[in-house]
Kinemage of the C-alpha trace (Angstrom):
@kinemage 1
@onewidth
@group {chain A} dominant
@subgroup {mainchain}
@vectorlist {calphas} color= white
{ca unk a 1} P 0.000 0.000 0.000
{ca unk a 2} L 2.820 2.384 0.912
{ca unk a 3} L 4.657 1.731 -2.361
{ca unk a 4} L 1.428 2.310 -4.291
{ca unk a 5} L 0.963 5.685 -2.585
{ca unk a 6} L 4.580 6.564 -3.371
{ca unk a 7} L 4.162 5.787 -7.068
{ca unk a 8} L 0.982 7.877 -7.231
{ca unk a 9} L 2.670 10.960 -5.707
{ca unk a 10} L 5.994 10.560 -7.491
{ca unk a 11} L 4.986 12.078 -10.878
{ca unk a 12} L 3.423 15.051 -9.069
{ca unk a 13} L 6.640 15.687 -7.125
{ca unk a 14} L 8.722 15.374 -10.294
{ca unk a 15} L 6.568 17.972 -12.074
{ca unk a 16} L 7.342 20.741 -9.556
{ca unk a 17} L 11.016 21.317 -10.517
{ca unk a 18} L 10.137 21.311 -14.234
{ca unk a 19} L 7.709 24.204 -13.694
{ca unk a 20} L 10.485 26.402 -12.282
{ca unk a 21} L 12.727 28.281 -14.743
{ca unk a 22} L 16.139 26.690 -15.200
{ca unk a 23} L 18.934 28.844 -13.772
{ca unk a 24} L 22.658 28.230 -14.253
{ca unk a 25} L 25.636 29.947 -12.634
{ca unk a 26} L 28.018 31.446 -15.219
{ca unk a 27} L 31.043 33.736 -15.461
{ca unk a 28} L 30.590 36.804 -17.653
{ca unk a 29} L 33.602 38.595 -19.149
{ca unk a 30} L 33.271 42.124 -20.489
{ca unk a 31} L 35.516 42.300 -23.547
{ca unk a 32} L 35.831 46.119 -23.646
{ca unk a 33} L 36.007 46.955 -19.928
{ca unk a 34} L 38.068 43.861 -18.968
{ca unk a 35} L 35.772 43.010 -16.067
{ca unk a 36} L 34.473 39.639 -14.924
{ca unk a 37} L 31.339 38.973 -12.864
{ca unk a 38} L 29.423 35.942 -11.639
{ca unk a 39} L 25.799 35.768 -12.736
{ca unk a 40} L 22.766 33.517 -12.975
{ca unk a 41} L 21.725 32.727 -16.550
{ca unk a 42} L 18.018 32.080 -17.201
{ca unk a 43} L 15.398 32.323 -19.990
{ca unk a 44} L 17.887 30.739 -22.396
{ca unk a 45} L 16.808 30.409 -26.044
{ca unk a 46} L 18.600 30.142 -29.373
{ca unk a 47} L 18.513 33.956 -29.506
{ca unk a 48} L 19.774 34.933 -26.067
{ca unk a 49} L 19.231 34.839 -22.304
{ca unk a 50} L 18.814 36.883 -19.146
{ca unk a 51} L 21.707 37.429 -16.722
{ca unk a 52} L 21.047 38.311 -13.089
{ca unk a 53} L 23.825 39.685 -10.866
{ca unk a 54} L 24.336 42.418 -8.274
{ca unk a 55} L 27.226 43.523 -10.542
{ca unk a 56} L 25.181 43.694 -13.781
{ca unk a 57} L 25.883 47.445 -14.072
{ca unk a 58} L 29.590 46.631 -14.639
{ca unk a 59} L 28.754 45.063 -18.016
{ca unk a 60} L 29.231 46.963 -21.269
{ca unk a 61} L 27.969 45.864 -24.676
{ca unk a 62} L 30.368 43.088 -25.796
{ca unk a 63} L 30.619 40.116 -23.444
{ca unk a 64} L 31.684 36.471 -23.332
{ca unk a 65} L 29.772 33.932 -21.215
{ca unk a 66} L 31.529 30.922 -19.708
{ca unk a 67} L 29.182 28.078 -18.799
{ca unk a 68} L 30.495 25.525 -16.285
{ca unk a 69} L 34.050 24.363 -17.016
{ca unk a 70} L 33.811 25.049 -20.754
{ca unk a 71} L 37.162 26.552 -21.880
{ca unk a 72} L 35.399 28.563 -24.608
{ca unk a 73} L 33.338 31.709 -24.169
{ca unk a 74} L 30.029 32.259 -25.922
{ca unk a 75} L 30.114 35.719 -27.533
{ca unk a 76} L 27.073 37.858 -26.812
{ca unk a 77} L 25.794 41.438 -26.747
{ca unk a 78} L 24.099 43.154 -23.799
{ca unk a 79} L 21.012 44.944 -25.125
{ca unk a 80} L 19.848 46.457 -21.817
{ca unk a 81} L 20.618 46.496 -18.083
{ca unk a 82} L 17.835 47.136 -15.565
{ca unk a 83} L 18.884 46.956 -11.928
{ca unk a 84} L 20.400 43.512 -11.394
{ca unk a 85} L 19.211 42.069 -14.738
{ca unk a 86} L 20.824 42.209 -18.177
{ca unk a 87} L 19.094 41.220 -21.431
{ca unk a 88} L 21.534 39.436 -23.734
{ca unk a 89} L 21.486 38.269 -27.357
{ca unk a 90} L 23.959 35.691 -28.609
{ca unk a 91} L 26.317 36.659 -31.435
{ca unk a 92} L 25.594 34.716 -34.613
{ca unk a 93} L 29.215 33.834 -35.336
{ca unk a 94} L 29.654 32.123 -31.959
{ca unk a 95} L 26.411 30.216 -32.019
{ca unk a 96} L 26.949 26.790 -33.535
{ca unk a 97} L 23.219 26.111 -33.353
{ca unk a 98} L 22.502 29.213 -35.426
{ca unk a 99} L 24.818 27.983 -38.166
{ca unk a 100} L 22.775 24.780 -38.350
{ca unk a 101} L 19.402 26.492 -38.716
{ca unk a 102} L 16.450 24.350 -39.671
{ca unk a 103} L 15.811 26.879 -42.415
{ca unk a 104} L 19.006 28.046 -44.127
{ca unk a 105} L 19.255 31.774 -44.796
{ca unk a 106} L 19.736 32.733 -48.426
{ca unk a 107} L 21.776 35.804 -49.398
{ca unk a 108} L 19.565 38.472 -51.014
{ca unk a 109} L 19.636 42.210 -51.618
{ca unk a 110} L 16.100 43.543 -51.314
{ca unk a 111} L 15.393 47.276 -50.830
{ca unk a 112} L 13.146 47.974 -47.813
{ca unk a 113} L 11.766 50.707 -45.586
{ca unk a 114} L 11.733 49.830 -41.862
{ca unk a 115} L 9.398 51.597 -39.427
{ca unk a 116} L 8.171 51.266 -35.878
{ca unk a 117} L 4.654 49.787 -35.469
{ca unk a 118} L 3.069 53.260 -35.491
{ca unk a 119} L 5.005 54.377 -38.586
{ca unk a 120} L 6.381 57.493 -36.860
{ca unk a 121} L 10.075 56.501 -37.305
{ca unk a 122} L 11.496 55.161 -40.562
{ca unk a 123} L 14.806 54.177 -42.139
{ca unk a 124} L 15.679 52.814 -45.586
{ca unk a 125} L 17.864 49.769 -46.043
{ca unk a 126} L 18.104 46.237 -47.439
{ca unk a 127} L 17.338 42.653 -46.479
{ca unk a 128} L 20.721 40.956 -46.876
{ca unk a 129} L 19.693 37.366 -46.118
{ca unk a 130} L 16.364 35.679 -45.537
{ca unk a 131} L 14.515 32.500 -44.583
{ca unk a 132} L 10.850 31.782 -43.901
{ca unk a 133} L 11.120 32.591 -40.183
{ca unk a 134} L 13.598 35.467 -40.204
{ca unk a 135} L 16.022 37.725 -41.993
{ca unk a 136} L 19.008 39.994 -41.518
{ca unk a 137} L 18.536 43.637 -42.405
{ca unk a 138} L 21.038 46.415 -42.950
{ca unk a 139} L 19.952 50.034 -42.587
{ca unk a 140} L 21.761 53.193 -41.444
{ca unk a 141} L 19.940 54.572 -38.390
{ca unk a 142} L 18.520 51.177 -37.379
{ca unk a 143} L 19.621 51.757 -33.766
{ca unk a 144} L 16.907 54.402 -33.259
{ca unk a 145} L 14.087 51.912 -33.983
{ca unk a 146} L 12.470 49.794 -31.242
{ca unk a 147} L 12.605 45.970 -31.291
{ca unk a 148} L 9.069 45.632 -32.750
{ca unk a 149} L 9.269 46.730 -36.404
{ca unk a 150} L 7.390 46.744 -39.713
{ca unk a 151} L 9.340 45.990 -42.903
{ca unk a 152} L 7.952 47.258 -46.190
{ca unk a 153} L 9.512 45.602 -49.217
{ca unk a 154} L 9.446 47.993 -52.151
{ca unk a 155} L 6.995 46.749 -54.777
{ca unk a 156} L 5.199 44.327 -52.401
{ca unk a 157} L 1.654 45.146 -51.256
{ca unk a 158} L 1.969 43.328 -47.887
{ca unk a 159} L 4.235 44.580 -45.090
{ca unk a 160} L 6.204 42.205 -42.852
{ca unk a 161} L 6.065 42.409 -39.057
{ca unk a 162} L 9.085 41.350 -37.048
{ca unk a 163} L 11.056 41.583 -33.845
{ca unk a 164} L 14.731 42.527 -33.722
{ca unk a 165} L 16.483 39.732 -31.826
{ca unk a 166} L 20.062 41.002 -32.086
{ca unk a 167} L 21.745 44.185 -33.243
{ca unk a 168} L 25.254 44.725 -34.585
{ca unk a 169} L 25.834 48.312 -35.683
{ca unk a 170} L 23.633 49.044 -38.699
{ca unk a 171} L 22.599 45.370 -39.037
{ca unk a 172} L 19.990 43.373 -37.147
{ca unk a 173} L 18.688 39.811 -37.013
{ca unk a 174} L 14.890 39.817 -37.224
{ca unk a 175} L 12.394 37.079 -36.370
{ca unk a 176} L 9.288 37.414 -38.554
{ca unk a 177} L 5.824 37.258 -36.978
{ca unk a 178} L 3.513 35.828 -39.645
{ca unk a 179} L 0.412 36.024 -37.415
{ca unk a 180} L 1.000 39.774 -37.007
{ca unk a 181} L 1.550 40.051 -40.792
{ca unk a 182} L -1.899 38.502 -41.385
{ca unk a 183} L -3.494 40.823 -38.790
{ca unk a 184} L -1.866 43.893 -40.366
{ca unk a 185} L -2.985 42.827 -43.865
{ca unk a 186} L -6.558 42.249 -42.639
{ca unk a 187} L -6.630 45.661 -40.917
{ca unk a 188} L -5.268 47.362 -44.065
{ca unk a 189} L -7.908 45.667 -46.272
{ca unk a 190} L -10.721 46.808 -43.942
{ca unk a 191} L -9.458 50.400 -44.063
{ca unk a 192} L -9.189 50.257 -47.880
{ca unk a 193} L -12.809 49.063 -48.381
{ca unk a 194} L -15.240 51.798 -49.391
{ca unk a 195} L -18.116 52.380 -46.941
{ca unk a 196} L -21.330 50.527 -47.822
């Protein structure tokens, strides 16, 4: 009877740790300032992670993250620091997983206009490589745009909606949001219809 009760409660007990976010202790090296801090790494994805440390304010833009005893650093860029937390995106050249994308990026050169969602800020540039789920864009002045953007390809009636996942100077890696593209197209069609 006791072993039966144990087996009934065991899956429930095992589910509790899985519900908590996974946190890993790491060393973070600032390449420009030559500083090193200890931090907790969480919210890890193929794009980036969150670092939490009392010393987060010591971090500049270019960093290397050492996980465990790995002798190699993972190159990354700090996009923002708020209190003890730093938002980080992984550099494409250091990310082996990114080089083995499920959808390979194809080099292109497509003229575009990039705006914020409201259309109040705009810059002209080019898509330099693309896949179904994302692209890399190059545009002078890109730094002034927020992460949520609208990309208008010259000569195409439908705009693309995306989120900037990493920035490097005048270039950015963008994840495309096809659901938002459909919503924007539907809203545009409703506005274009003449009143009945």
